[in-house]
Residue frames as qw, qx, qy, qz and C-alpha x, y, z in Angstrom:
[[0.334, 0.818, -0.469, 0.009, 68.84, 66.59, 94.59],
 [0.940, 0.002, -0.295, 0.170, 71.23, 63.61, 94.62],
 [0.637, -0.716, 0.096, 0.270, 73.95, 63.56, 97.30],
 [0.716, 0.027, 0.294, 0.632, 76.67, 63.42, 94.64],
 [0.235, 0.694, 0.260, 0.629, 75.51, 66.80, 93.31],
 [0.419, -0.883, -0.151, -0.149, 75.06, 68.36, 96.75],
 [0.773, -0.430, 0.040, 0.465, 78.61, 67.65, 97.97],
 [0.520, 0.218, 0.194, 0.803, 80.39, 69.75, 95.27],
 [0.092, -0.787, -0.270, -0.547, 77.92, 72.61, 95.83],
 [0.634, -0.764, -0.100, 0.069, 78.65, 72.60, 99.57],
 [0.748, -0.192, 0.121, 0.623, 82.40, 72.43, 98.91],
 [0.339, 0.482, 0.248, 0.769, 82.27, 75.38, 96.50],
 [0.320, -0.852, -0.231, -0.344, 80.21, 77.40, 98.97],
 [0.726, -0.624, -0.015, 0.289, 82.78, 76.76, 101.73],
 [0.648, 0.068, 0.197, 0.733, 85.68, 77.64, 99.44],
 [0.108, 0.699, 0.268, 0.654, 83.96, 80.90, 98.44],
 [0.506, -0.841, -0.157, -0.105, 83.41, 81.77, 102.11],
 [0.754, -0.397, 0.082, 0.517, 87.10, 81.19, 102.92],
 [0.489, 0.319, 0.261, 0.769, 88.18, 83.31, 99.95],
 [0.132, -0.836, -0.247, -0.471, 85.90, 86.16, 101.01],
 [0.661, -0.728, -0.052, 0.171, 87.45, 85.98, 104.50],
 [0.709, -0.096, 0.193, 0.671, 90.91, 86.16, 102.90],
 [0.243, 0.627, 0.286, 0.682, 89.83, 89.22, 100.93],
 [0.388, -0.881, -0.160, -0.220, 88.72, 90.91, 104.14],
 [0.754, -0.498, 0.064, 0.422, 92.00, 90.06, 105.87],
 [0.572, 0.219, 0.259, 0.747, 93.90, 91.50, 102.93],
 [0.004, 0.786, 0.275, 0.554, 91.76, 94.67, 102.97],
 [0.568, -0.818, -0.083, 0.034, 92.35, 95.16, 106.70],
 [0.740, -0.289, 0.169, 0.583, 96.12, 94.69, 106.30],
 [0.394, 0.476, 0.296, 0.728, 96.10, 97.17, 103.41],
 [0.244, -0.882, -0.206, -0.346, 94.22, 99.68, 105.59],
 [0.708, -0.647, 0.019, 0.282, 96.74, 99.11, 108.37],
 [0.667, 0.050, 0.232, 0.706, 99.63, 99.68, 105.95],
 [0.140, 0.702, 0.269, 0.644, 98.03, 102.96, 104.79],
 [0.495, -0.850, -0.153, -0.096, 97.53, 103.98, 108.43],
 [0.740, -0.442, 0.116, 0.494, 101.19, 103.34, 109.33],
 [0.510, 0.311, 0.293, 0.747, 102.34, 105.11, 106.15],
 [0.090, -0.850, -0.263, -0.448, 100.14, 108.10, 107.02],
 [0.610, -0.780, -0.007, 0.138, 101.72, 108.27, 110.47],
 [0.739, -0.181, 0.237, 0.604, 105.25, 107.77, 109.12],
 [0.365, 0.388, 0.351, 0.771, 104.70, 110.44, 106.45],
 [0.049, -0.359, -0.389, 0.847, 102.86, 112.78, 108.84],
 [0.136, -0.256, -0.603, -0.743, 99.78, 112.79, 106.61],
 [0.289, 0.103, 0.491, -0.815, 96.93, 114.48, 108.45],
 [0.667, 0.186, -0.206, -0.691, 94.41, 113.60, 105.72],
 [0.558, 0.154, -0.811, -0.081, 95.54, 109.95, 105.75],
 [0.103, -0.049, -0.821, 0.560, 95.07, 109.63, 109.51],
 [0.412, 0.155, 0.248, -0.863, 91.75, 111.51, 109.39],
 [0.669, 0.172, -0.457, -0.561, 90.43, 109.10, 106.77],
 [0.582, 0.087, -0.807, 0.039, 91.54, 105.87, 108.45],
 [0.109, -0.071, -0.751, 0.647, 90.90, 106.63, 112.11],
 [0.206, -0.653, -0.699, -0.206, 87.23, 106.47, 113.15],
 [0.124, -0.755, -0.021, -0.644, 85.81, 109.63, 114.73],
 [0.684, -0.669, 0.123, -0.263, 85.92, 108.02, 118.19],
 [0.797, 0.296, -0.415, 0.324, 89.44, 106.58, 117.71],
 [0.438, -0.819, 0.317, -0.191, 91.58, 106.28, 120.83],
 [0.737, 0.295, -0.546, 0.268, 95.02, 104.77, 121.40],
 [0.660, -0.723, 0.153, -0.139, 96.10, 103.66, 124.88],
 [0.435, 0.616, -0.614, 0.235, 99.80, 103.25, 125.65],
 [0.719, -0.096, -0.651, 0.225, 101.39, 100.79, 128.05],
 [0.250, 0.013, -0.502, 0.828, 101.90, 103.49, 130.69],
 [0.024, 0.600, 0.718, -0.352, 98.18, 104.30, 130.68],
 [0.081, 0.433, -0.107, -0.892, 98.32, 107.48, 128.61],
 [0.474, 0.525, 0.703, 0.072, 95.59, 107.82, 126.01],
 [0.001, -0.311, 0.282, 0.908, 95.27, 109.89, 122.85],
 [0.554, 0.578, 0.522, -0.292, 92.15, 110.57, 120.84],
 [0.612, 0.522, 0.408, 0.432, 91.98, 111.23, 117.12],
 [0.067, 0.980, 0.066, 0.174, 92.09, 114.99, 117.71],
 [0.534, -0.737, 0.349, 0.221, 95.32, 114.58, 119.74],
 [0.737, 0.014, 0.518, 0.433, 96.91, 112.54, 116.97],
 [0.442, 0.745, 0.328, 0.377, 95.97, 115.08, 114.31],
 [0.181, -0.979, 0.097, -0.021, 97.33, 117.93, 116.46],
 [0.667, -0.489, 0.445, 0.344, 100.64, 116.03, 116.84],
 [0.671, 0.346, 0.475, 0.452, 100.87, 115.62, 113.07],
 [0.207, 0.929, 0.192, 0.239, 100.35, 119.39, 112.57],
 [0.445, -0.839, 0.213, 0.231, 103.29, 120.23, 114.88],
 [0.551, 0.737, -0.385, 0.071, 106.50, 120.94, 113.06],
 [0.926, -0.270, -0.016, 0.262, 109.27, 118.47, 113.89],
 [0.274, -0.820, 0.345, 0.366, 112.78, 119.82, 114.59],
 [0.604, 0.675, -0.399, -0.146, 115.04, 119.71, 111.55],
 [0.184, 0.484, -0.845, 0.134, 117.01, 116.47, 111.54],
 [0.625, -0.092, 0.611, -0.477, 114.27, 114.43, 113.21],
 [0.419, 0.163, -0.800, -0.398, 113.72, 110.96, 111.76],
 [0.520, -0.040, 0.669, -0.530, 110.89, 108.61, 112.65],
 [0.552, 0.104, -0.667, -0.489, 109.45, 105.40, 111.20],
 [0.539, -0.146, 0.682, -0.472, 107.13, 102.77, 112.65],
 [0.546, 0.189, -0.675, -0.459, 106.89, 99.72, 110.37],
 [0.879, -0.226, 0.192, -0.372, 104.97, 96.60, 111.34],
 [0.064, -0.467, 0.881, 0.049, 107.22, 93.63, 112.03],
 [0.026, -0.177, -0.980, -0.081, 104.34, 91.16, 112.36],
 [0.481, 0.030, 0.073, -0.873, 100.58, 91.35, 111.89],
 [0.016, -0.186, -0.981, -0.049, 97.86, 88.76, 112.46],
 [0.409, -0.074, -0.114, -0.902, 94.24, 89.44, 111.50],
 [0.075, 0.294, 0.940, -0.157, 91.09, 87.87, 112.88],
 [0.263, -0.189, -0.360, -0.875, 87.80, 88.77, 111.20],
 [0.089, 0.353, 0.826, -0.430, 84.49, 88.90, 113.08],
 [0.281, 0.764, 0.581, -0.010, 81.87, 89.88, 110.51],
 [0.279, 0.868, 0.110, 0.395, 82.21, 93.65, 110.08],
 [0.376, -0.871, 0.311, -0.058, 84.94, 93.90, 112.74],
 [0.844, 0.306, -0.333, 0.288, 88.55, 92.78, 112.75],
 [0.566, -0.789, 0.214, 0.104, 91.28, 92.54, 115.37],
 [0.698, 0.574, -0.308, 0.298, 94.88, 92.97, 114.28],
 [0.662, -0.714, 0.199, 0.111, 97.69, 92.04, 116.65],
 [0.821, 0.406, -0.101, 0.388, 101.41, 92.11, 116.13],
 [0.588, -0.534, 0.005, 0.607, 104.67, 93.93, 116.72],
 [0.384, 0.893, 0.044, 0.231, 105.84, 97.31, 115.43],
 [0.687, -0.179, -0.077, 0.700, 109.31, 98.81, 115.59],
 [0.040, 0.995, 0.091, -0.002, 109.59, 102.52, 116.33],
 [0.724, -0.194, 0.132, 0.649, 112.95, 103.86, 115.25],
 [0.313, 0.855, 0.160, 0.382, 114.56, 107.11, 114.31],
 [0.480, 0.006, -0.269, 0.835, 116.32, 110.12, 115.80],
 [0.199, -0.903, -0.331, -0.190, 114.88, 112.85, 118.04],
 [0.249, 0.638, -0.357, 0.636, 116.87, 115.75, 119.49],
 [0.621, -0.428, -0.552, 0.355, 117.96, 115.32, 123.09],
 [0.285, -0.912, -0.205, 0.210, 118.49, 118.11, 125.64],
 [0.453, -0.537, 0.325, 0.633, 121.95, 118.81, 124.15],
 [0.449, 0.692, -0.176, -0.537, 120.72, 119.16, 120.58],
 [0.058, -0.320, 0.903, 0.282, 122.21, 115.83, 119.50],
 [0.779, 0.137, -0.168, -0.589, 120.12, 113.31, 117.56],
 [0.239, -0.306, 0.919, -0.071, 120.87, 109.92, 119.13],
 [0.509, -0.012, -0.698, -0.504, 119.26, 106.97, 117.36],
 [0.495, -0.121, 0.660, -0.552, 116.54, 104.97, 119.11],
 [0.497, 0.010, -0.757, -0.424, 114.69, 101.76, 118.42],
 [0.401, -0.082, 0.671, -0.618, 111.77, 100.32, 120.39],
 [0.295, -0.147, -0.872, -0.362, 109.71, 97.20, 119.68],
 [0.408, 0.001, 0.441, -0.799, 106.09, 97.30, 120.83],
 [0.071, 0.292, 0.947, 0.112, 103.17, 94.90, 120.80],
 [0.304, 0.076, -0.019, -0.949, 99.90, 96.28, 119.49],
 [0.189, 0.425, 0.884, -0.032, 96.23, 95.38, 119.30],
 [0.198, 0.153, -0.173, -0.953, 94.03, 97.33, 116.88],
 [0.370, 0.446, 0.792, -0.192, 90.29, 96.90, 116.41],
 [0.061, 0.105, -0.473, -0.873, 88.93, 97.74, 112.97],
 [0.446, 0.478, 0.650, -0.388, 85.31, 98.18, 111.88],
 [0.252, 0.279, 0.652, 0.658, 83.81, 98.25, 108.41],
 [0.112, 0.668, 0.385, -0.627, 82.10, 101.64, 108.05],
 [0.480, 0.768, 0.026, -0.423, 80.50, 102.72, 104.77],
 [0.884, 0.460, -0.039, 0.074, 82.56, 100.17, 102.85],
 [0.389, 0.681, -0.475, 0.400, 85.93, 101.16, 104.40],
 [0.768, -0.326, -0.442, 0.331, 87.94, 99.60, 107.22],
 [0.033, -0.792, 0.195, -0.577, 88.56, 102.16, 109.97],
 [0.511, -0.001, -0.698, 0.502, 90.52, 101.71, 113.18],
 [0.464, -0.760, -0.261, -0.373, 88.62, 102.42, 116.42],
 [0.558, -0.786, 0.265, -0.026, 90.62, 101.52, 119.56],
 [0.714, 0.476, -0.437, 0.270, 94.31, 100.75, 119.59],
 [0.686, -0.708, 0.169, 0.021, 96.68, 99.62, 122.32],
 [0.637, 0.598, -0.378, 0.306, 100.48, 99.82, 122.20],
 [0.712, -0.680, 0.178, 0.012, 102.82, 98.40, 124.87],
 [0.207, 0.761, -0.614, 0.010, 106.61, 98.48, 124.81],
 [0.972, -0.047, -0.218, 0.079, 108.40, 95.14, 124.76],
 [0.429, -0.818, 0.380, 0.048, 111.33, 94.87, 127.13]]
């Protein structure tokens, strides 16, 4: 095969590989958005679908929660007047074959009742690292780490 024919074939192959990587990044970010929406909307089925069976989140103070803990928290009724949202402020994806690492910042904000029954507003920015794996054609989150930013 002449070199002049080989160069465009190589270029197209590389472009296709980059586009496939972009598709995976997009799919992971979409899964992350569904995960956050499931948490924000207290959707037990949404969390159950997106979190892998061995999911675990570790917080900056060392506490850890497994998937079963998260689902139990979702089942608990929140006091009337409670507000809570956790949108992603930034997200960066790195793909490693059938695994992906997403890092960024989330903002937890809302209103929870205090000891006097008032609902003072709160807002907390946190840095996160989530590891995703491709299982049976779906991206699922396995471990997660969340640390408050000062």
